[in-house]
KEKE-916785 format. One line per 5 residues: number of its first residue (from 0); their letters; for each residue y, z negated, x of N, C-alpha, C. Coordinates in steps of 0.05 Angstrom, whole numbers, always signed. Layout:
NUM> a> Y/Z/X/Y/Z/X/Y/Z/X  ...;
END
This chain:
0> mlphp> +2650/+1172/-280/+2649/+1204/-259/+2623/+1215/-267  +2617/+1242/-273/+2600/+1252/-276/+2576/+1253/-245  +2551/+1250/-247/+2549/+1259/-219/+2551/+1285/-208  +2542/+1289/-184/+2539/+1319/-173/+2523/+1338/-188  +2522/+1358/-197/+2502/+1375/-207/+2481/+1380/-186;
5> ritnc> +2476/+1377/-167/+2454/+1371/-146/+2431/+1349/-154  +2437/+1335/-160/+2424/+1301/-165/+2425/+1300/-193  +2435/+1317/-211/+2439/+1309/-236/+2409/+1303/-247  +2383/+1318/-236/+2358/+1318/-246/+2342/+1296/-229  +2357/+1282/-215/+2339/+1269/-199/+2342/+1232/-203;
10> vriih> +2326/+1213/-192/+2330/+1181/-199/+2362/+1179/-186  +2375/+1155/-200/+2395/+1158/-198/+2391/+1118/-177  +2376/+1103/-190/+2375/+1082/-188/+2357/+1072/-188  +2335/+1049/-179/+2329/+1027/-198/+2342/+1010/-204  +2341/+1010/-232/+2362/+996/-238/+2356/+958/-228;
15> svela> +2331/+957/-243/+2328/+918/-236/+2306/+918/-230  +2300/+900/-212/+2266/+889/-208/+2268/+863/-217  +2256/+850/-232/+2257/+825/-240/+2229/+811/-233  +2226/+788/-228/+2205/+769/-217/+2209/+750/-237  +2186/+743/-257/+2184/+729/-276/+2154/+713/-271;
20> edvss> +2161/+684/-288/+2128/+679/-285/+2126/+664/-316  +2099/+671/-322/+2085/+665/-342/+2090/+634/-344  +2095/+622/-356/+2094/+589/-361/+2070/+582/-365  +2052/+592/-386/+2033/+590/-395/+2009/+586/-377  +2014/+605/-360/+1983/+615/-342/+1997/+610/-309;
25> fvpsl> +2020/+605/-303/+2030/+604/-281/+2024/+627/-255  +2027/+642/-272/+2023/+676/-267/+2042/+697/-256  +2047/+702/-235/+2078/+714/-231/+2071/+751/-251  +2098/+765/-258/+2092/+777/-279/+2117/+798/-263  +2117/+820/-255/+2130/+831/-246/+2140/+862/-264;
30> cvkff> +2157/+864/-266/+2170/+888/-282/+2191/+909/-269  +2179/+930/-261/+2203/+944/-249/+2209/+967/-275  +2237/+968/-269/+2247/+992/-293/+2266/+1016/-280  +2258/+1043/-284/+2269/+1065/-276/+2289/+1072/-297  +2320/+1075/-288/+2326/+1090/-304/+2333/+1114/-289;
35> cldfa> +2341/+1143/-308/+2339/+1165/-287/+2362/+1177/-309  +2366/+1195/-296/+2390/+1217/-304/+2385/+1240/-319  +2404/+1250/-343/+2393/+1270/-360/+2365/+1277/-369  +2353/+1255/-374/+2332/+1256/-386/+2323/+1226/-401  +2313/+1233/-425/+2295/+1206/-444/+2276/+1191/-421;
40> cspnq> +2283/+1170/-415/+2255/+1147/-397/+2252/+1129/-405  +2228/+1118/-417/+2217/+1087/-419/+2213/+1086/-393  +2219/+1055/-396/+2208/+1035/-372/+2178/+1041/-360  +2178/+1048/-337/+2151/+1044/-325/+2150/+1017/-317  +2123/+1003/-319/+2120/+971/-317/+2093/+969/-292;
45> mrvdn> +2097/+953/-285/+2072/+937/-272/+2081/+907/-269  +2046/+902/-274/+2058/+870/-276/+2031/+860/-271  +2028/+833/-260/+1999/+823/-263/+2004/+795/-278  +1976/+805/-290/+1971/+779/-308/+1948/+761/-313  +1936/+748/-308/+1920/+727/-296/+1903/+740/-275;
50> gvlhs> +1918/+744/-246/+1909/+755/-228/+1902/+787/-231  +1902/+800/-255/+1901/+829/-255/+1929/+853/-254  +1923/+861/-235/+1942/+892/-227/+1948/+912/-255  +1973/+908/-273/+1966/+932/-295/+1995/+952/-288  +1984/+972/-291/+2012/+985/-296/+2014/+1005/-316;
55> gylef> +2039/+1016/-327/+2046/+1024/-349/+2049/+1054/-348  +2062/+1071/-360/+2065/+1092/-362/+2099/+1103/-366  +2093/+1120/-357/+2130/+1134/-353/+2133/+1159/-375  +2149/+1155/-396/+2150/+1179/-410/+2183/+1196/-412  +2187/+1218/-408/+2210/+1225/-403/+2205/+1261/-414;
60> slkss> +2228/+1269/-408/+2230/+1298/-417/+2250/+1304/-388  +2237/+1319/-372/+2244/+1335/-348/+2259/+1359/-351  +2286/+1365/-333/+2287/+1386/-336/+2274/+1403/-311  +2271/+1392/-293/+2260/+1412/-263/+2232/+1391/-255  +2216/+1406/-238/+2188/+1401/-235/+2196/+1381/-209;
65> rcaai> +2220/+1391/-196/+2226/+1381/-169/+2235/+1346/-175  +2244/+1339/-200/+2242/+1319/-210/+2223/+1298/-211  +2208/+1308/-226/+2173/+1299/-231/+2167/+1297/-210  +2165/+1309/-188/+2155/+1300/-157/+2165/+1276/-146  +2191/+1276/-147/+2210/+1256/-133/+2198/+1232/-148;
70> igami> +2202/+1234/-182/+2190/+1203/-191/+2161/+1193/-185  +2145/+1212/-182/+2118/+1207/-175/+2114/+1194/-153  +2132/+1204/-123/+2126/+1193/-97/+2136/+1172/-106  +2165/+1162/-112/+2177/+1141/-118/+2153/+1118/-139  +2138/+1118/-152/+2131/+1102/-166/+2099/+1097/-150;
75> kflkk> +2091/+1118/-137/+2072/+1113/-117/+2071/+1091/-90  +2096/+1101/-82/+2104/+1080/-60/+2103/+1060/-65  +2124/+1057/-91/+2128/+1021/-101/+2099/+1007/-108  +2090/+1026/-119/+2066/+1002/-128/+2053/+1000/-93  +2048/+1016/-76/+2036/+1011/-52/+2054/+984/-36;
80> iclsl> +2076/+980/-41/+2091/+961/-29/+2088/+935/-49  +2079/+938/-79/+2072/+917/-97/+2055/+906/-84  +2031/+923/-83/+2001/+915/-77/+1999/+893/-53  +2018/+908/-38/+2013/+898/-11/+2039/+871/+1  +2049/+864/-14/+2066/+844/-28/+2058/+820/-36;
85> fatlg> +2033/+830/-63/+2020/+813/-78/+2004/+802/-62  +1984/+819/-45/+1962/+812/-22/+1977/+790/-7  +1991/+802/+17/+2005/+781/+22/+2009/+748/+17  +2023/+750/-5/+2036/+724/-17/+2012/+709/-37  +1987/+727/-37/+1968/+706/-55/+1967/+716/-77;
90> fisgs> +1976/+725/-100/+1984/+735/-117/+1959/+743/-132  +1951/+771/-118/+1923/+777/-128/+1897/+771/-105  +1876/+780/-121/+1859/+767/-94/+1852/+794/-78  +1823/+785/-63/+1821/+812/-36/+1812/+835/-49  +1802/+836/-71/+1788/+856/-90/+1797/+868/-99;
95> qadgf> +1823/+865/-114/+1852/+876/-122/+1856/+886/-110  +1867/+879/-78/+1875/+884/-55/+1861/+916/-48  +1840/+917/-53/+1829/+939/-43/+1841/+965/-45  +1859/+966/-64/+1877/+993/-75/+1893/+993/-52  +1900/+970/-29/+1911/+980/-2/+1892/+976/+18;
100> angeq> +1873/+960/+12/+1849/+968/+39/+1838/+1005/+41  +1834/+1002/+16/+1836/+1035/+9/+1804/+1041/+28  +1785/+1019/+23/+1759/+1025/+48/+1761/+1026/+68  +1778/+1016/+82/+1787/+1010/+112/+1767/+1003/+125  +1756/+1006/+144/+1737/+995/+158/+1745/+974/+191;
105> vvllh> +1732/+949/+195/+1750/+935/+216/+1717/+928/+229  +1719/+938/+250/+1695/+922/+276/+1706/+888/+291  +1688/+877/+287/+1699/+849/+297/+1676/+849/+321  +1694/+837/+346/+1665/+839/+365/+1678/+803/+382  +1653/+792/+382/+1654/+764/+389/+1653/+764/+421;
110> giart> +1666/+738/+429/+1666/+737/+452/+1643/+727/+479  +1640/+731/+507/+1628/+724/+510/+1609/+687/+506  +1585/+700/+514/+1565/+679/+503/+1559/+662/+478  +1570/+687/+457/+1576/+680/+431/+1562/+698/+408  +1558/+694/+383/+1546/+714/+375/+1566/+721/+351;
115> ashmk> +1551/+741/+331/+1567/+743/+308/+1574/+720/+292  +1563/+707/+287/+1563/+674/+272/+1589/+658/+279  +1597/+661/+307/+1627/+654/+315/+1652/+667/+300  +1647/+695/+290/+1667/+707/+268/+1660/+715/+242  +1651/+700/+238/+1635/+688/+209/+1653/+691/+194;
120> slekf> +1681/+664/+184/+1700/+660/+181/+1714/+683/+177  +1726/+686/+203/+1742/+720/+200/+1728/+737/+183  +1707/+748/+180/+1699/+766/+170/+1692/+762/+143  +1699/+738/+134/+1695/+731/+104/+1725/+741/+94  +1735/+731/+108/+1766/+731/+103/+1774/+757/+105;
125> lagkg> +1768/+783/+118/+1771/+802/+119/+1768/+816/+98  +1737/+809/+87/+1728/+828/+67/+1737/+816/+40  +1746/+792/+42/+1760/+783/+13/+1787/+803/+13  +1797/+811/+37/+1818/+825/+24/+1817/+856/+29  +1786/+867/+17/+1776/+897/+8/+1770/+908/+36;
130> ykvfn> +1767/+898/+59/+1764/+918/+80/+1729/+918/+82  +1722/+943/+92/+1696/+939/+97/+1680/+925/+129  +1675/+908/+130/+1673/+897/+153/+1646/+901/+178  +1648/+900/+197/+1625/+903/+214/+1621/+883/+237  +1615/+860/+227/+1612/+841/+252/+1588/+841/+272;
135> ldyps> +1591/+854/+292/+1577/+862/+303/+1560/+843/+330  +1534/+838/+338/+1524/+816/+357/+1515/+843/+376  +1521/+827/+399/+1516/+844/+426/+1513/+826/+450  +1489/+838/+465/+1476/+818/+492/+1501/+813/+512  +1523/+796/+508/+1545/+800/+512/+1538/+778/+555;
140> tkhtl> +1514/+767/+546/+1509/+753/+575/+1494/+769/+587  +1478/+800/+584/+1462/+807/+605/+1466/+832/+615  +1494/+841/+605/+1497/+867/+626/+1528/+863/+634  +1537/+891/+651/+1569/+889/+658/+1577/+900/+633  +1607/+899/+643/+1628/+907/+615/+1623/+932/+611;
145> dklaa> +1617/+950/+632/+1608/+987/+629/+1589/+988/+606  +1566/+971/+615/+1546/+972/+600/+1537/+965/+571  +1552/+946/+565/+1561/+929/+550/+1579/+943/+518  +1592/+958/+536/+1615/+976/+522/+1599/+999/+509  +1577/+1013/+534/+1559/+1033/+520/+1547/+1026/+500;
150> ivaad> +1538/+1000/+496/+1514/+989/+471/+1533/+987/+441  +1559/+973/+452/+1574/+970/+426/+1574/+1000/+414  +1585/+1019/+432/+1594/+1044/+416/+1565/+1059/+405  +1549/+1052/+422/+1525/+1067/+400/+1522/+1055/+379  +1523/+1023/+378/+1523/+1013/+351/+1545/+1019/+322;
155> igkki> +1560/+1021/+334/+1591/+1037/+317/+1583/+1052/+308  +1578/+1079/+317/+1569/+1104/+315/+1548/+1105/+290  +1529/+1088/+296/+1512/+1089/+273/+1524/+1075/+245  +1548/+1063/+240/+1542/+1047/+217/+1582/+1057/+205  +1597/+1062/+224/+1624/+1072/+209/+1621/+1099/+196;
160> radkp> +1637/+1097/+169/+1646/+1125/+165/+1674/+1135/+179  +1668/+1170/+185/+1680/+1180/+197/+1708/+1189/+171  +1709/+1187/+158/+1724/+1188/+137/+1746/+1172/+125  +1747/+1148/+136/+1766/+1125/+134/+1772/+1110/+162  +1797/+1111/+161/+1806/+1089/+188/+1788/+1063/+195;
165> vhfig> +1780/+1064/+219/+1769/+1045/+226/+1786/+1030/+256  +1800/+998/+246/+1806/+974/+252/+1786/+964/+280  +1785/+956/+301/+1775/+938/+318/+1788/+913/+320  +1784/+893/+320/+1784/+862/+325/+1775/+848/+351  +1777/+840/+371/+1764/+828/+390/+1769/+803/+406;
170> ysmgg> +1747/+789/+397/+1760/+757/+404/+1754/+757/+437  +1769/+748/+454/+1764/+735/+482/+1748/+762/+485  +1731/+755/+501/+1724/+790/+514/+1717/+801/+498  +1708/+798/+479/+1703/+816/+454/+1726/+849/+453  +1753/+828/+461/+1774/+851/+465/+1777/+866/+483;
175> iiara> +1765/+849/+518/+1763/+867/+534/+1741/+897/+525  +1721/+885/+509/+1699/+900/+503/+1708/+924/+485  +1728/+918/+462/+1743/+932/+445/+1759/+968/+461  +1776/+952/+493/+1796/+968/+500/+1774/+986/+520  +1747/+984/+532/+1725/+993/+543/+1714/+1009/+519;
180> vlnky> +1711/+1006/+502/+1698/+1033/+486/+1717/+1046/+480  +1750/+1043/+472/+1765/+1055/+456/+1776/+1076/+482  +1772/+1068/+514/+1778/+1088/+528/+1756/+1101/+535  +1729/+1103/+530/+1717/+1120/+538/+1691/+1133/+512  +1694/+1120/+487/+1684/+1121/+463/+1698/+1120/+440;
185> rpdnl> +1718/+1131/+440/+1744/+1128/+416/+1743/+1143/+401  +1740/+1134/+372/+1732/+1148/+355/+1750/+1163/+336  +1750/+1181/+325/+1771/+1200/+316/+1784/+1186/+289  +1773/+1171/+281/+1784/+1161/+260/+1801/+1128/+261  +1805/+1124/+286/+1818/+1100/+301/+1835/+1091/+280;
190> grvvq> +1840/+1068/+279/+1870/+1055/+265/+1880/+1036/+286  +1879/+1010/+284/+1892/+993/+300/+1875/+976/+313  +1884/+963/+332/+1865/+943/+346/+1878/+914/+350  +1869/+898/+352/+1877/+868/+356/+1855/+854/+373  +1870/+843/+392/+1863/+826/+420/+1863/+800/+407;
195> laspn> +1850/+781/+405/+1851/+747/+397/+1840/+731/+425  +1869/+725/+439/+1861/+702/+462/+1845/+720/+479  +1848/+749/+496/+1838/+764/+502/+1846/+759/+538  +1832/+754/+558/+1844/+752/+586/+1851/+787/+593  +1869/+795/+593/+1873/+823/+599/+1874/+825/+628;
200> kgsev> +1887/+803/+641/+1896/+805/+666/+1879/+786/+680  +1853/+776/+666/+1833/+752/+675/+1840/+734/+673  +1819/+714/+677/+1825/+678/+669/+1824/+668/+699  +1840/+643/+706/+1830/+629/+721/+1817/+613/+724  +1806/+601/+703/+1777/+588/+701/+1755/+606/+709;
205> adflk> +1750/+633/+709/+1732/+650/+709/+1734/+642/+745  +1761/+657/+761/+1766/+646/+792/+1754/+624/+797  +1757/+605/+788/+1746/+578/+802/+1712/+579/+799  +1706/+593/+782/+1676/+584/+775/+1659/+606/+777  +1665/+632/+794/+1658/+652/+800/+1630/+647/+819;
210> nnwlf> +1634/+632/+836/+1611/+632/+856/+1589/+606/+851  +1593/+596/+827/+1579/+581/+819/+1559/+593/+805  +1531/+578/+811/+1509/+595/+802/+1497/+598/+775  +1514/+568/+763/+1507/+559/+735/+1524/+576/+724  +1550/+583/+732/+1569/+606/+710/+1559/+628/+711;
215> ekvyg> +1550/+638/+728/+1536/+667/+726/+1499/+660/+718  +1488/+642/+712/+1472/+639/+691/+1478/+640/+668  +1497/+625/+665/+1508/+626/+633/+1513/+647/+626  +1543/+660/+647/+1557/+688/+636/+1546/+714/+636  +1534/+710/+656/+1520/+740/+670/+1542/+752/+689;
220> pagkq> +1529/+781/+689/+1556/+796/+702/+1573/+808/+692  +1580/+807/+664/+1613/+809/+649/+1621/+786/+661  +1616/+760/+656/+1632/+736/+669/+1643/+741/+689  +1631/+749/+713/+1638/+749/+742/+1661/+774/+741  +1661/+790/+720/+1686/+818/+720/+1705/+803/+702;
225> ltteg> +1716/+783/+697/+1730/+766/+680/+1755/+749/+699  +1750/+757/+717/+1771/+748/+742/+1794/+757/+738  +1814/+736/+750/+1831/+750/+753/+1845/+774/+771  +1827/+778/+795/+1817/+804/+809/+1812/+826/+795  +1800/+822/+767/+1793/+843/+752/+1760/+853/+754;
230> agidd> +1744/+850/+787/+1723/+865/+793/+1729/+898/+792  +1751/+908/+792/+1757/+935/+791/+1745/+947/+768  +1765/+933/+752/+1756/+944/+714/+1775/+957/+702  +1800/+967/+719/+1819/+974/+708/+1814/+1004/+696  +1799/+1020/+708/+1790/+1044/+709/+1780/+1045/+680;
235> llgkv> +1756/+1019/+683/+1740/+1026/+655/+1751/+1016/+625  +1778/+1000/+629/+1797/+993/+610/+1813/+1015/+599  +1826/+1033/+613/+1848/+1048/+612/+1862/+1039/+609  +1888/+1056/+604/+1919/+1059/+587/+1911/+1049/+558  +1937/+1032/+549/+1929/+1022/+522/+1947/+1042/+507;
240> dyelg> +1938/+1066/+499/+1952/+1081/+484/+1949/+1094/+454  +1944/+1064/+444/+1942/+1064/+415/+1957/+1034/+408  +1954/+1035/+378/+1970/+1013/+375/+1959/+985/+373  +1964/+970/+390/+1945/+948/+402/+1972/+921/+393  +1951/+900/+384/+1968/+878/+365/+1954/+851/+387;
245> vvagn> +1967/+836/+404/+1956/+814/+417/+1970/+786/+410  +1944/+774/+397/+1945/+744/+387/+1942/+723/+407  +1957/+700/+423/+1951/+691/+445/+1952/+657/+435  +1938/+646/+442/+1941/+619/+440/+1951/+587/+451  +1974/+573/+450/+1981/+552/+471/+1972/+531/+457;
250> fsidp> +1952/+523/+452/+1939/+500/+444/+1909/+488/+460  +1907/+474/+483/+1891/+470/+491/+1879/+443/+489  +1843/+442/+484/+1834/+416/+480/+1816/+411/+510  +1817/+426/+533/+1803/+426/+554/+1826/+427/+575  +1834/+397/+583/+1854/+386/+599/+1844/+399/+633;
255> vsssl> +1818/+392/+631/+1809/+402/+661/+1816/+432/+672  +1800/+449/+653/+1807/+484/+654/+1840/+483/+649  +1853/+474/+634/+1882/+476/+638/+1895/+468/+656  +1890/+456/+676/+1893/+446/+698/+1896/+472/+725  +1879/+485/+714/+1877/+506/+731/+1894/+531/+720;
260> ipgdd> +1907/+530/+698/+1918/+551/+696/+1949/+551/+695  +1962/+570/+708/+1992/+564/+707/+2002/+573/+674  +2028/+556/+671/+2040/+560/+639/+2028/+558/+616  +2035/+565/+601/+2018/+558/+573/+1995/+571/+567  +1978/+557/+557/+1944/+561/+558/+1930/+560/+532;
265> dgkvs> +1907/+568/+529/+1893/+558/+508/+1867/+542/+514  +1867/+534/+542/+1845/+523/+548/+1820/+543/+564  +1827/+557/+569/+1813/+581/+580/+1828/+607/+593  +1848/+618/+578/+1864/+643/+577/+1892/+632/+578  +1906/+637/+599/+1943/+639/+599/+1945/+654/+576;
270> vestr> +1978/+643/+570/+1990/+663/+549/+1995/+691/+566  +2002/+687/+593/+2013/+716/+610/+1983/+727/+605  +1965/+722/+615/+1943/+734/+616/+1941/+758/+593  +1947/+741/+572/+1939/+757/+546/+1952/+785/+541  +1974/+787/+554/+1997/+812/+551/+1979/+842/+578;
275> vdgmk> +1986/+852/+559/+1978/+886/+570/+2001/+909/+575  +2008/+925/+596/+2021/+943/+588/+2011/+967/+565  +2033/+965/+546/+2025/+988/+525/+2019/+975/+493  +2017/+953/+494/+2024/+937/+469/+2043/+933/+454  +2036/+941/+424/+2060/+948/+406/+2066/+919/+401;
280> dhvlv> +2059/+895/+402/+2066/+873/+392/+2047/+853/+400  +2060/+819/+407/+2055/+803/+414/+2061/+776/+403  +2039/+761/+396/+2048/+728/+383/+2028/+710/+386  +2041/+685/+388/+2027/+667/+396/+2025/+640/+366  +2003/+629/+374/+1987/+615/+349/+1988/+588/+369;
285> yasht> +1986/+562/+350/+1979/+543/+355/+1946/+533/+354  +1929/+548/+375/+1902/+549/+366/+1891/+545/+395  +1861/+533/+399/+1855/+528/+422/+1832/+554/+421  +1826/+563/+451/+1812/+582/+450/+1780/+582/+435  +1773/+558/+446/+1742/+565/+425/+1743/+562/+400;
290> ffpqn> +1770/+548/+384/+1765/+554/+364/+1778/+576/+345  +1791/+598/+362/+1812/+624/+355/+1794/+631/+329  +1769/+644/+334/+1769/+659/+302/+1770/+642/+273  +1765/+619/+276/+1764/+601/+255/+1787/+595/+249  +1815/+604/+260/+1838/+593/+250/+1848/+603/+234;
295> gdvhk> +1857/+587/+219/+1870/+600/+191/+1897/+619/+202  +1910/+615/+214/+1937/+624/+232/+1928/+649/+244  +1908/+648/+266/+1897/+668/+270/+1888/+703/+244  +1876/+696/+232/+1866/+708/+219/+1888/+718/+199  +1914/+696/+190/+1931/+722/+179/+1954/+733/+199;
300> ralef> +1958/+731/+217/+1970/+746/+249/+1940/+766/+248  +1927/+776/+250/+1908/+790/+249/+1904/+815/+225  +1903/+808/+206/+1906/+819/+186/+1940/+835/+181  +1964/+811/+188/+1987/+832/+187/+1987/+852/+207  +1978/+857/+232/+1978/+877/+246/+1959/+905/+237;
305> irfgk> +1935/+904/+229/+1919/+917/+224/+1928/+936/+193  +1947/+913/+170/+1966/+921/+151/+1979/+938/+160  +2002/+928/+177/+2031/+935/+182/+2036/+944/+206  +2014/+931/+229/+2025/+950/+247/+2049/+934/+268  +2053/+910/+262/+2068/+889/+273/+2060/+853/+256;
310> fltks> +2071/+841/+280/+2064/+813/+264/+2090/+803/+251  +2089/+798/+227/+2106/+794/+208/+2124/+765/+214  +2100/+743/+222/+2112/+717/+231/+2114/+715/+255  +2141/+692/+259/+2149/+693/+281/+2125/+673/+306  +2120/+670/+324/+2105/+656/+348/+2111/+624/+338;
315> n> +2083/+612/+337/+2089/+582/+320/+2100/+564/+351;
END
């Protein structure tokens, strides 16, 4: 049966998608073939050989410019999907996936009483996926949360580009600082935000230790603001009106601290405390609080959210 005249100049179907493997190099080879109506069309091919993505060409005689626009848009869309798939499955390297990251920026914020070195493995992981990473240091134990947010915002303003999206990933108190920054100093090119084991509702461990002189000495004024009472920081953090993904841990190596925390926890923060109104997605990983930024599953979940705006893997 002949197709309707209105669609005779349009693509009918993607005839086949074949995924093969080169036996000699064990490198996947993807060939996507397009078959169109009412014009001669040679296949457009995209393949990966020895870890390098190649794209062929499409030759056809068109009857309308509208059809050309449809074909072009479809090819561009499928190439983007393929790049994403290859990078996620590990078929291509991070530098080759740079076409997907497209120069996007990521700001990393460490936790309290930590430094940027604690986030180094996550920085290296994201850089390997093609992102421009700013792993910031800030004096986490010397100031209140609002002062720290101002310091971080000023540092970010000096470093990021305005023409590329900037994502935020904050670990523990770093996730709280990220919320404070975005509430008062939000960049116009904000992308997505990921919190890693952040105590959005405070920490019972901080409740227990807040009146201890050593706790204040080690963790400073910001530490006393991380109690479940919140020390009046709701206005500082504001509402979550951006894309936020939360990664929480449910494995503890600190039974003493865990005894103070109701429900599942990571040794410092309860799973329930990581939740916040307005978050877009939430996922659990089998990881302890102390080693959260070094955990491979945490790396993958963070990457999933900044790429897709959701967690693709179910909770452990």
